[in-house]
Biopython code that builds the backbone (N, CA, C, O; Angstrom):
import numpy as np
from Bio.PDB.StructureBuilder import StructureBuilder

atoms = [
    (1, "MET", "N", (22.663, 50.470, -22.038)),
    (1, "MET", "CA", (23.608, 49.818, -21.913)),
    (1, "MET", "C", (23.331, 48.782, -21.143)),
    (1, "MET", "O", (23.282, 47.569, -21.345)),
    (2, "SER", "N", (23.097, 49.706, -19.897)),
    (2, "SER", "CA", (22.357, 49.501, -18.972)),
    (2, "SER", "C", (21.965, 48.311, -18.332)),
    (2, "SER", "O", (22.325, 47.787, -17.278)),
    (3, "ASP", "N", (21.001, 47.944, -19.353)),
    (3, "ASP", "CA", (19.934, 47.289, -20.017)),
    (3, "ASP", "C", (20.269, 45.701, -19.825)),
    (3, "ASP", "O", (19.560, 44.830, -19.320)),
    (4, "ASN", "N", (21.274, 45.627, -20.256)),
    (4, "ASN", "CA", (22.212, 44.652, -20.921)),
    (4, "ASN", "C", (22.729, 43.784, -19.700)),
    (4, "ASN", "O", (22.541, 42.585, -19.496)),
    (5, "LYS", "N", (23.443, 44.722, -18.930)),
    (5, "LYS", "CA", (23.495, 44.516, -17.596)),
    (5, "LYS", "C", (22.742, 43.610, -16.358)),
    (5, "LYS", "O", (23.059, 42.604, -15.724)),
    (6, "ASP", "N", (21.379, 44.683, -16.372)),
    (6, "ASP", "CA", (20.320, 43.952, -15.928)),
    (6, "ASP", "C", (20.041, 42.539, -16.434)),
    (6, "ASP", "O", (20.095, 41.506, -15.768)),
    (7, "LYS", "N", (19.791, 42.646, -17.485)),
    (7, "LYS", "CA", (19.741, 41.171, -18.067)),
    (7, "LYS", "C", (20.133, 40.009, -17.450)),
    (7, "LYS", "O", (19.443, 39.121, -16.949)),
    (8, "ARG", "N", (22.224, 40.205, -17.616)),
    (8, "ARG", "CA", (22.518, 39.352, -17.356)),
    (8, "ARG", "C", (22.325, 39.279, -16.363)),
    (8, "ARG", "O", (21.445, 38.452, -16.124)),
    (9, "LYS", "N", (23.108, 40.227, -14.720)),
    (9, "LYS", "CA", (21.937, 40.047, -13.730)),
    (9, "LYS", "C", (21.122, 38.740, -13.403)),
    (9, "LYS", "O", (21.435, 37.662, -12.897)),
    (10, "GLN", "N", (19.863, 39.306, -13.930)),
    (10, "GLN", "CA", (18.432, 38.439, -13.666)),
    (10, "GLN", "C", (18.937, 36.785, -14.632)),
    (10, "GLN", "O", (18.380, 35.783, -14.184)),
    (11, "ALA", "N", (19.496, 36.648, -15.331)),
    (11, "ALA", "CA", (19.387, 35.528, -15.859)),
    (11, "ALA", "C", (20.786, 34.455, -14.954)),
    (11, "ALA", "O", (20.625, 33.248, -14.772)),
    (12, "GLN", "N", (21.804, 35.055, -14.592)),
    (12, "GLN", "CA", (22.280, 34.819, -13.558)),
    (12, "GLN", "C", (21.512, 34.307, -12.483)),
    (12, "GLN", "O", (21.289, 33.107, -12.328)),
    (13, "ASP", "N", (21.010, 35.427, -11.563)),
    (13, "ASP", "CA", (20.143, 34.891, -10.596)),
    (13, "ASP", "C", (19.137, 33.869, -10.617)),
    (13, "ASP", "O", (18.833, 33.373, -9.532)),
    (14, "ASP", "N", (18.425, 33.363, -11.920)),
    (14, "ASP", "CA", (17.380, 32.391, -12.173)),
    (14, "ASP", "C", (18.224, 30.975, -12.443)),
    (14, "ASP", "O", (17.621, 29.968, -12.818)),
    (15, "ASP", "N", (19.306, 30.977, -12.278)),
    (15, "ASP", "CA", (20.301, 29.430, -12.638)),
    (15, "ASP", "C", (20.426, 29.194, -11.110)),
    (15, "ASP", "O", (20.524, 30.004, -10.189)),
    (16, "VAL", "N", (20.388, 27.606, -11.122)),
    (16, "VAL", "CA", (20.981, 27.110, -9.519)),
    (16, "VAL", "C", (21.745, 27.056, -9.432)),
    (16, "VAL", "O", (22.385, 26.826, -10.458)),
    (17, "SER", "N", (22.286, 27.163, -8.497)),
    (17, "SER", "CA", (23.435, 26.900, -8.806)),
    (17, "SER", "C", (24.585, 25.851, -8.886)),
    (17, "SER", "O", (23.994, 24.929, -9.448)),
    (18, "ALA", "N", (25.692, 25.471, -8.702)),
    (18, "ALA", "CA", (26.351, 24.506, -9.248)),
    (18, "ALA", "C", (26.459, 24.203, -7.560)),
    (18, "ALA", "O", (26.064, 23.048, -7.716)),
    (19, "SER", "N", (26.616, 24.267, -6.450)),
    (19, "SER", "CA", (26.432, 23.655, -5.285)),
    (19, "SER", "C", (24.686, 22.784, -4.784)),
    (19, "SER", "O", (24.520, 22.013, -3.839)),
    (20, "HIS", "N", (23.904, 23.137, -5.530)),
    (20, "HIS", "CA", (22.568, 22.623, -5.337)),
    (20, "HIS", "C", (22.712, 21.610, -6.115)),
    (20, "HIS", "O", (22.514, 20.516, -5.585)),
    (21, "GLN", "N", (23.068, 21.628, -7.495)),
    (21, "GLN", "CA", (22.868, 21.063, -8.510)),
    (21, "GLN", "C", (23.612, 19.510, -8.091)),
    (21, "GLN", "O", (23.298, 18.405, -8.532)),
    (22, "LYS", "N", (24.746, 19.865, -7.044)),
    (22, "LYS", "CA", (25.687, 18.897, -6.989)),
    (22, "LYS", "C", (25.260, 17.890, -5.821)),
    (22, "LYS", "O", (25.859, 16.817, -5.765)),
    (23, "LYS", "N", (24.209, 18.185, -4.837)),
    (23, "LYS", "CA", (23.746, 17.941, -3.788)),
    (23, "LYS", "C", (22.764, 16.761, -4.621)),
    (23, "LYS", "O", (22.887, 15.537, -4.559)),
    (24, "ALA", "N", (21.767, 17.552, -5.407)),
    (24, "ALA", "CA", (20.713, 16.923, -5.875)),
    (24, "ALA", "C", (21.735, 15.506, -6.787)),
    (24, "ALA", "O", (21.764, 14.508, -6.068)),
    (25, "ARG", "N", (22.099, 15.409, -7.431)),
    (25, "ARG", "CA", (22.856, 14.376, -8.371)),
    (25, "ARG", "C", (23.284, 12.851, -7.100)),
    (25, "ARG", "O", (23.105, 11.633, -7.118)),
    (26, "GLU", "N", (23.938, 13.904, -6.090)),
    (26, "GLU", "CA", (24.285, 12.874, -5.351)),
    (26, "GLU", "C", (23.397, 12.137, -4.495)),
    (26, "GLU", "O", (23.523, 10.921, -4.352)),
    (27, "GLU", "N", (22.425, 12.866, -3.868)),
    (27, "GLU", "CA", (21.067, 11.904, -3.271)),
    (27, "GLU", "C", (20.509, 10.924, -3.784)),
    (27, "GLU", "O", (19.996, 10.015, -3.131)),
    (28, "GLY", "N", (20.562, 11.028, -5.670)),
    (28, "GLY", "CA", (19.706, 10.589, -6.279)),
    (28, "GLY", "C", (21.061, 9.318, -7.281)),
    (28, "GLY", "O", (20.501, 9.389, -8.374)),
    (29, "SER", "N", (21.756, 8.775, -7.430)),
    (29, "SER", "CA", (22.587, 8.173, -7.308)),
    (29, "SER", "C", (23.373, 6.910, -6.712)),
    (29, "SER", "O", (24.478, 6.386, -6.850)),
    (30, "ALA", "N", (22.359, 6.734, -6.076)),
    (30, "ALA", "CA", (22.344, 5.736, -5.414)),
    (30, "ALA", "C", (21.011, 4.751, -5.908)),
    (30, "ALA", "O", (19.865, 5.109, -5.637)),
    (31, "VAL", "N", (21.296, 3.421, -6.693)),
    (31, "VAL", "CA", (21.085, 2.192, -7.528)),
    (31, "VAL", "C", (21.343, 0.652, -6.447)),
    (31, "VAL", "O", (22.347, -0.004, -6.172)),
    (32, "THR", "N", (20.387, 0.578, -6.195)),
    (32, "THR", "CA", (20.288, -1.020, -6.036)),
    (32, "THR", "C", (20.721, -1.710, -7.003)),
    (32, "THR", "O", (20.606, -1.371, -8.181)),
    (33, "ASP", "N", (21.484, -3.173, -6.442)),
    (33, "ASP", "CA", (21.434, -3.826, -7.652)),
    (33, "ASP", "C", (20.221, -4.733, -8.097)),
    (33, "ASP", "O", (20.301, -5.296, -9.189)),
    (34, "GLU", "N", (18.854, -4.942, -7.134)),
    (34, "GLU", "CA", (17.644, -4.803, -7.439)),
    (34, "GLU", "C", (16.957, -4.413, -8.574)),
    (34, "GLU", "O", (16.294, -4.992, -9.434)),
    (35, "GLU", "N", (17.390, -2.945, -8.279)),
    (35, "GLU", "CA", (17.170, -2.218, -9.358)),
    (35, "GLU", "C", (17.199, -2.000, -11.019)),
    (35, "GLU", "O", (16.483, -1.628, -11.948)),
    (36, "VAL", "N", (18.511, -2.488, -10.729)),
    (36, "VAL", "CA", (19.885, -2.875, -12.046)),
    (36, "VAL", "C", (19.405, -4.016, -12.571)),
    (36, "VAL", "O", (19.178, -4.161, -13.772)),
    (37, "GLU", "N", (19.184, -5.103, -11.477)),
    (37, "GLU", "CA", (18.178, -6.718, -12.461)),
    (37, "GLU", "C", (17.155, -6.046, -13.039)),
    (37, "GLU", "O", (16.921, -6.184, -14.239)),
    (38, "GLU", "N", (16.538, -5.362, -12.365)),
    (38, "GLU", "CA", (14.802, -5.211, -12.919)),
    (38, "GLU", "C", (15.250, -4.920, -14.112)),
    (38, "GLU", "O", (14.851, -5.496, -15.123)),
    (39, "PHE", "N", (16.191, -3.926, -14.106)),
    (39, "PHE", "CA", (16.159, -2.755, -15.424)),
    (39, "PHE", "C", (16.711, -4.153, -16.363)),
    (39, "PHE", "O", (15.824, -4.527, -17.130)),
    (40, "TYR", "N", (17.502, -4.668, -16.416)),
    (40, "TYR", "CA", (18.003, -5.804, -17.648)),
    (40, "TYR", "C", (16.877, -6.937, -17.414)),
    (40, "TYR", "O", (16.963, -7.957, -18.098)),
    (41, "ALA", "N", (16.089, -6.841, -16.716)),
    (41, "ALA", "CA", (15.227, -8.134, -16.769)),
    (41, "ALA", "C", (14.369, -7.601, -17.759)),
    (41, "ALA", "O", (13.938, -8.447, -18.544)),
    (42, "ILE", "N", (13.802, -5.809, -18.041)),
    (42, "ILE", "CA", (12.460, -5.597, -18.857)),
    (42, "ILE", "C", (13.796, -5.409, -20.100)),
    (42, "ILE", "O", (13.337, -6.323, -20.785)),
    (43, "LEU", "N", (14.495, -5.158, -20.552)),
    (43, "LEU", "CA", (14.776, -4.891, -21.251)),
    (43, "LEU", "C", (15.015, -5.918, -21.917)),
    (43, "LEU", "O", (14.842, -5.660, -23.108)),
    (44, "ARG", "N", (15.474, -7.445, -21.680)),
    (44, "ARG", "CA", (15.274, -8.797, -21.990)),
    (44, "ARG", "C", (14.471, -9.222, -22.450)),
    (44, "ARG", "O", (14.678, -10.062, -23.326)),
    (45, "ARG", "N", (13.015, -8.819, -22.054)),
    (45, "ARG", "CA", (11.786, -9.425, -22.091)),
    (45, "ARG", "C", (11.338, -8.333, -23.880)),
    (45, "ARG", "O", (10.753, -8.643, -24.918)),
    (46, "ILE", "N", (12.057, -6.962, -23.345)),
    (46, "ILE", "CA", (11.180, -5.832, -24.942)),
    (46, "ILE", "C", (11.733, -6.973, -25.750)),
    (46, "ILE", "O", (10.951, -7.823, -26.175)),
    (47, "ASN", "N", (14.006, -7.120, -26.179)),
    (47, "ASN", "CA", (14.449, -7.556, -26.663)),
    (47, "ASN", "C", (13.785, -8.823, -27.556)),
    (47, "ASN", "O", (13.813, -9.090, -28.757)),
    (48, "THR", "N", (13.319, -9.321, -26.660)),
    (48, "THR", "CA", (12.485, -10.977, -26.793)),
    (48, "THR", "C", (11.772, -10.850, -27.995)),
    (48, "THR", "O", (12.030, -11.304, -29.110)),
    (49, "ALA", "N", (10.140, -9.652, -27.304)),
    (49, "ALA", "CA", (9.819, -9.685, -28.007)),
    (49, "ALA", "C", (9.908, -8.369, -29.286)),
    (49, "ALA", "O", (9.143, -8.225, -30.240)),
    (50, "VAL", "N", (10.629, -7.859, -29.058)),
    (50, "VAL", "CA", (11.319, -7.230, -30.847)),
    (50, "VAL", "C", (11.049, -8.246, -31.637)),
    (50, "VAL", "O", (10.178, -8.214, -32.506)),
    (51, "LYS", "N", (12.008, -9.522, -31.306)),
    (51, "LYS", "CA", (12.820, -10.379, -31.674)),
    (51, "LYS", "C", (11.608, -11.309, -32.444)),
    (51, "LYS", "O", (11.667, -11.857, -33.544)),
    (52, "TYR", "N", (10.471, -11.282, -31.441)),
    (52, "TYR", "CA", (9.515, -12.144, -31.307)),
    (52, "TYR", "C", (8.759, -11.626, -33.218)),
    (52, "TYR", "O", (8.596, -12.373, -34.183)),
    (53, "PHE", "N", (8.439, -9.947, -33.082)),
    (53, "PHE", "CA", (7.518, -9.128, -34.241)),
    (53, "PHE", "C", (8.600, -9.286, -35.454)),
    (53, "PHE", "O", (8.110, -9.362, -36.580)),
    (54, "LYS", "N", (10.213, -9.350, -35.326)),
    (54, "LYS", "CA", (10.725, -9.362, -36.350)),
    (54, "LYS", "C", (10.293, -10.844, -36.985)),
    (54, "LYS", "O", (9.495, -10.965, -37.914)),
    (55, "ARG", "N", (10.956, -11.932, -36.325)),
    (55, "ARG", "CA", (10.375, -13.385, -37.044)),
    (55, "ARG", "C", (8.876, -13.255, -37.387)),
    (55, "ARG", "O", (8.745, -14.125, -38.248)),
    (56, "TYR", "N", (8.184, -12.923, -37.290)),
    (56, "TYR", "CA", (6.439, -13.060, -37.517)),
    (56, "TYR", "C", (6.207, -11.562, -38.015)),
    (56, "TYR", "O", (5.151, -11.055, -38.393)),
    (57, "GLY", "N", (6.621, -11.375, -37.983)),
    (57, "GLY", "CA", (5.822, -9.725, -38.643)),
    (57, "GLY", "C", (5.081, -8.658, -37.483)),
    (57, "GLY", "O", (5.374, -8.454, -36.305)),
    (58, "ASP", "N", (4.283, -8.232, -38.121)),
    (58, "ASP", "CA", (3.310, -7.455, -36.997)),
    (58, "ASP", "C", (2.011, -7.872, -37.134)),
    (58, "ASP", "O", (1.048, -7.125, -37.303)),
    (59, "ASP", "N", (1.978, -9.606, -37.027)),
    (59, "ASP", "CA", (0.889, -10.190, -37.220)),
    (59, "ASP", "C", (0.782, -11.294, -35.691)),
    (59, "ASP", "O", (1.425, -12.116, -35.038)),
    (60, "VAL", "N", (-1.004, -10.315, -35.780)),
    (60, "VAL", "CA", (-1.087, -10.651, -34.346)),
    (60, "VAL", "C", (-2.044, -11.955, -33.979)),
    (60, "VAL", "O", (-2.301, -12.556, -32.936)),
    (61, "ALA", "N", (-2.397, -12.071, -35.214)),
    (61, "ALA", "CA", (-3.185, -13.528, -35.429)),
    (61, "ALA", "C", (-1.573, -14.298, -34.814)),
    (61, "ALA", "O", (-1.610, -14.569, -33.614)),
    (62, "ALA", "N", (-0.791, -14.499, -35.242)),
    (62, "ALA", "CA", (0.119, -15.366, -35.057)),
    (62, "ALA", "C", (0.573, -15.707, -33.628)),
    (62, "ALA", "O", (0.689, -16.779, -33.035)),
    (63, "LEU", "N", (0.754, -14.648, -33.338)),
    (63, "LEU", "CA", (0.858, -14.959, -31.697)),
    (63, "LEU", "C", (-0.364, -15.634, -30.316)),
    (63, "LEU", "O", (-0.368, -16.163, -29.205)),
    (64, "GLU", "N", (-1.513, -14.992, -31.697)),
    (64, "GLU", "CA", (-2.832, -15.803, -30.396)),
    (64, "GLU", "C", (-2.770, -17.164, -31.136)),
    (64, "GLU", "O", (-2.814, -18.122, -30.365)),
    (65, "LYS", "N", (-2.674, -17.487, -32.514)),
    (65, "LYS", "CA", (-2.082, -19.394, -32.777)),
    (65, "LYS", "C", (-1.276, -19.789, -32.124)),
    (65, "LYS", "O", (-1.541, -20.786, -31.450)),
    (66, "ASP", "N", (0.264, -19.091, -32.021)),
    (66, "ASP", "CA", (0.620, -20.265, -30.559)),
    (66, "ASP", "C", (0.355, -19.887, -29.042)),
    (66, "ASP", "O", (1.091, -19.979, -28.060)),
    (67, "ILE", "N", (-0.636, -19.540, -29.150)),
    (67, "ILE", "CA", (-1.218, -18.952, -27.517)),
    (67, "ILE", "C", (-2.581, -20.279, -27.496)),
    (67, "ILE", "O", (-3.190, -20.754, -26.537)),
    (68, "MET", "N", (-2.640, -20.441, -28.330)),
    (68, "MET", "CA", (-3.695, -21.400, -28.402)),
    (68, "MET", "C", (-3.613, -22.792, -28.294)),
    (68, "MET", "O", (-4.229, -23.632, -27.638)),
    (69, "LYS", "N", (-2.598, -22.830, -29.189)),
    (69, "LYS", "CA", (-1.932, -24.010, -29.803)),
    (69, "LYS", "C", (-1.324, -24.669, -28.815)),
    (69, "LYS", "O", (-1.394, -25.879, -28.597)),
    (70, "GLU", "N", (-0.541, -23.613, -28.036)),
    (70, "GLU", "CA", (0.287, -24.191, -26.184)),
    (70, "GLU", "C", (-1.256, -24.492, -25.284)),
    (70, "GLU", "O", (-1.266, -25.507, -24.588)),
    (71, "VAL", "N", (-2.283, -23.785, -25.303)),
    (71, "VAL", "CA", (-3.571, -24.285, -24.440)),
    (71, "VAL", "C", (-3.914, -25.410, -25.014)),
    (71, "VAL", "O", (-3.780, -26.345, -24.224)),
    (72, "LYS", "N", (-4.428, -25.839, -26.394)),
    (72, "LYS", "CA", (-5.038, -27.163, -26.907)),
    (72, "LYS", "C", (-4.040, -27.880, -26.049)),
    (72, "LYS", "O", (-4.505, -28.341, -25.007)),
    (73, "GLU", "N", (-2.493, -28.107, -26.322)),
    (73, "GLU", "CA", (-2.148, -29.190, -25.797)),
    (73, "GLU", "C", (-2.014, -29.596, -24.415)),
    (73, "GLU", "O", (-1.651, -30.690, -23.982)),
    (74, "ALA", "N", (-2.339, -28.622, -23.826)),
    (74, "ALA", "CA", (-1.944, -28.571, -22.255)),
    (74, "ALA", "C", (-3.119, -29.082, -21.755)),
    (74, "ALA", "O", (-3.126, -29.634, -20.655)),
    (75, "THR", "N", (-4.705, -28.902, -22.819)),
    (75, "THR", "CA", (-5.577, -29.672, -22.264)),
    (75, "THR", "C", (-5.719, -30.946, -22.845)),
    (75, "THR", "O", (-6.428, -31.823, -22.352)),
    (76, "ARG", "N", (-5.080, -31.070, -23.853)),
    (76, "ARG", "CA", (-5.836, -32.753, -24.516)),
    (76, "ARG", "C", (-4.773, -33.299, -23.669)),
    (76, "ARG", "O", (-5.242, -34.146, -22.909)),
    (77, "ASN", "N", (-3.453, -33.116, -23.513)),
    (77, "ASN", "CA", (-2.647, -33.973, -22.332)),
    (77, "ASN", "C", (-3.608, -33.781, -21.146)),
    (77, "ASN", "O", (-3.873, -34.706, -20.378)),
    (78, "GLU", "N", (-3.941, -32.975, -21.068)),
    (78, "GLU", "CA", (-5.005, -33.752, -19.305)),
    (78, "GLU", "C", (-5.533, -34.367, -18.938)),
    (78, "GLU", "O", (-5.600, -35.038, -17.908)),
    (79, "LYS", "N", (-6.451, -34.098, -20.521)),
    (79, "LYS", "CA", (-7.824, -35.471, -20.804)),
    (79, "LYS", "C", (-6.704, -36.594, -20.872)),
    (79, "LYS", "O", (-6.934, -37.464, -20.033)),
    (80, "GLU", "N", (-5.777, -36.789, -21.478)),
    (80, "GLU", "CA", (-5.271, -37.960, -21.891)),
    (80, "GLU", "C", (-4.884, -38.595, -20.431)),
    (80, "GLU", "O", (-5.204, -39.757, -20.181)),
    (81, "GLU", "N", (-4.165, -37.768, -19.449)),
    (81, "GLU", "CA", (-3.999, -38.242, -18.098)),
    (81, "GLU", "C", (-5.326, -39.287, -17.603)),
    (81, "GLU", "O", (-5.524, -40.496, -17.479)),
    (82, "ASN", "N", (-6.178, -37.831, -17.387)),
    (82, "ASN", "CA", (-7.095, -38.548, -16.826)),
    (82, "ASN", "C", (-7.836, -39.713, -17.370)),
    (82, "ASN", "O", (-8.549, -40.447, -16.686)),
    (83, "MET", "N", (-7.647, -39.822, -18.500)),
    (83, "MET", "CA", (-8.476, -40.802, -18.972)),
    (83, "MET", "C", (-7.524, -42.164, -18.630)),
    (83, "MET", "O", (-8.044, -43.259, -18.413)),
    (84, "GLU", "N", (-6.416, -41.999, -18.616)),
    (84, "GLU", "CA", (-5.681, -43.420, -18.307)),
    (84, "GLU", "C", (-5.470, -43.807, -16.908)),
    (84, "GLU", "O", (-5.378, -45.021, -16.722)),
    (85, "GLU", "N", (-5.343, -42.791, -15.545)),
    (85, "GLU", "CA", (-6.313, -42.804, -14.304)),
    (85, "GLU", "C", (-6.985, -43.645, -14.339)),
    (85, "GLU", "O", (-6.714, -44.762, -13.899)),
    (86, "ASN", "N", (-8.717, -43.102, -15.222)),
    (86, "ASN", "CA", (-9.745, -43.349, -15.198)),
    (86, "ASN", "C", (-9.664, -45.102, -15.993)),
    (86, "ASN", "O", (-10.742, -45.614, -16.296)),
    (87, "LEU", "N", (-8.724, -45.664, -16.188)),
    (87, "LEU", "CA", (-9.050, -46.966, -17.166)),
    (87, "LEU", "C", (-8.580, -48.043, -16.122)),
    (87, "LEU", "O", (-8.917, -49.227, -16.090)),
    (88, "SER", "N", (-7.763, -47.404, -15.311)),
    (88, "SER", "CA", (-7.098, -48.107, -13.979)),
    (88, "SER", "C", (-8.076, -48.640, -13.008)),
    (88, "SER", "O", (-7.867, -49.769, -12.563)),
    (89, "LEU", "N", (-8.848, -48.150, -12.720)),
    (89, "LEU", "CA", (-9.893, -48.520, -11.772)),
    (89, "LEU", "C", (-11.258, -48.003, -12.358)),
    (89, "LEU", "O", (-11.509, -46.864, -12.751)),
    (90, "ASP", "N", (-12.125, -49.161, -12.323)),
    (90, "ASP", "CA", (-13.385, -50.095, -12.807)),
    (90, "ASP", "C", (-13.999, -50.469, -11.693)),
    (90, "ASP", "O", (-13.756, -51.475, -11.027)),
    (91, "LEU", "N", (-15.117, -49.326, -11.417)),
    (91, "LEU", "CA", (-16.187, -49.884, -10.133)),
    (91, "LEU", "C", (-17.336, -51.031, -10.245)),
    (91, "LEU", "O", (-18.315, -51.185, -9.515)),
    (92, "ASN", "N", (-16.948, -51.744, -11.306)),
    (92, "ASN", "CA", (-17.993, -52.403, -12.119)),
    (92, "ASN", "C", (-17.551, -53.953, -12.199)),
    (92, "ASN", "O", (-18.243, -54.812, -12.747)),
    (93, "ILE", "N", (-15.974, -54.262, -11.416)),
    (93, "ILE", "CA", (-15.534, -55.591, -11.438)),
    (93, "ILE", "C", (-15.435, -56.059, -10.183)),
    (93, "ILE", "O", (-14.838, -55.522, -9.250)),
    (94, "THR", "N", (-16.018, -57.049, -10.177)),
    (94, "THR", "CA", (-16.157, -57.586, -8.458)),
    (94, "THR", "C", (-14.610, -57.951, -7.501)),
    (94, "THR", "O", (-14.239, -59.120, -7.601)),
    (95, "PRO", "N", (-13.806, -57.095, -6.686)),
    (95, "PRO", "CA", (-13.043, -57.658, -6.221)),
    (95, "PRO", "C", (-12.680, -58.431, -5.384)),
    (95, "PRO", "O", (-13.125, -58.511, -4.239)),
    (96, "GLN", "N", (-11.174, -59.586, -6.251)),
    (96, "GLN", "CA", (-11.031, -60.501, -5.636)),
    (96, "GLN", "C", (-9.864, -60.841, -4.960)),
    (96, "GLN", "O", (-8.853, -60.144, -5.052)),
    (97, "THR", "N", (-9.911, -61.707, -4.385)),
    (97, "THR", "CA", (-9.013, -61.863, -2.617)),
    (97, "THR", "C", (-8.183, -62.445, -3.217)),
    (97, "THR", "O", (-8.347, -63.111, -4.239)),
    (98, "PRO", "N", (-6.594, -62.125, -2.274)),
    (98, "PRO", "CA", (-6.179, -62.530, -2.716)),
    (98, "PRO", "C", (-5.932, -63.934, -1.586)),
    (98, "PRO", "O", (-6.061, -63.975, -0.363)),
    (99, "THR", "N", (-5.413, -65.323, -2.862)),
    (99, "THR", "CA", (-5.307, -66.236, -2.091)),
    (99, "THR", "C", (-4.004, -66.706, -1.042)),
    (99, "THR", "O", (-4.118, -67.698, -0.323)),
]
sb = StructureBuilder()
sb.init_structure("model")
sb.init_model(0)
sb.init_chain("A")
sb.init_seg("    ")
for serial, (resi, resn, name, xyz) in enumerate(atoms, 1):
    if name == "N":
        sb.init_residue(resn, " ", resi, " ")
    sb.init_atom(name, np.array(xyz, "f"), 0.0, 1.0, " ", f" {name:<3s}", serial, name[0])
structure = sb.get_structure()
């Protein structure tokens, strides 16, 4: 019987007092608005990724195709713009003076 009392005392001594737990909670509870916004931004990104993979399945190749398609379109647009700029300037033409 004395063993049970000793065990109970030992278990009570090992526990953290309620006042220490409360202080720890109060110190860590100050969350800034920036942290909250960052958290929700991360959740939105995760949600977007989940929707993407639900739509396309787990096909990573589809993601790579989409990215490569965008890259090719961007380079094609750049080439077209450069070509249009080059067409307007011809260095072999003799300059005409205004009359």
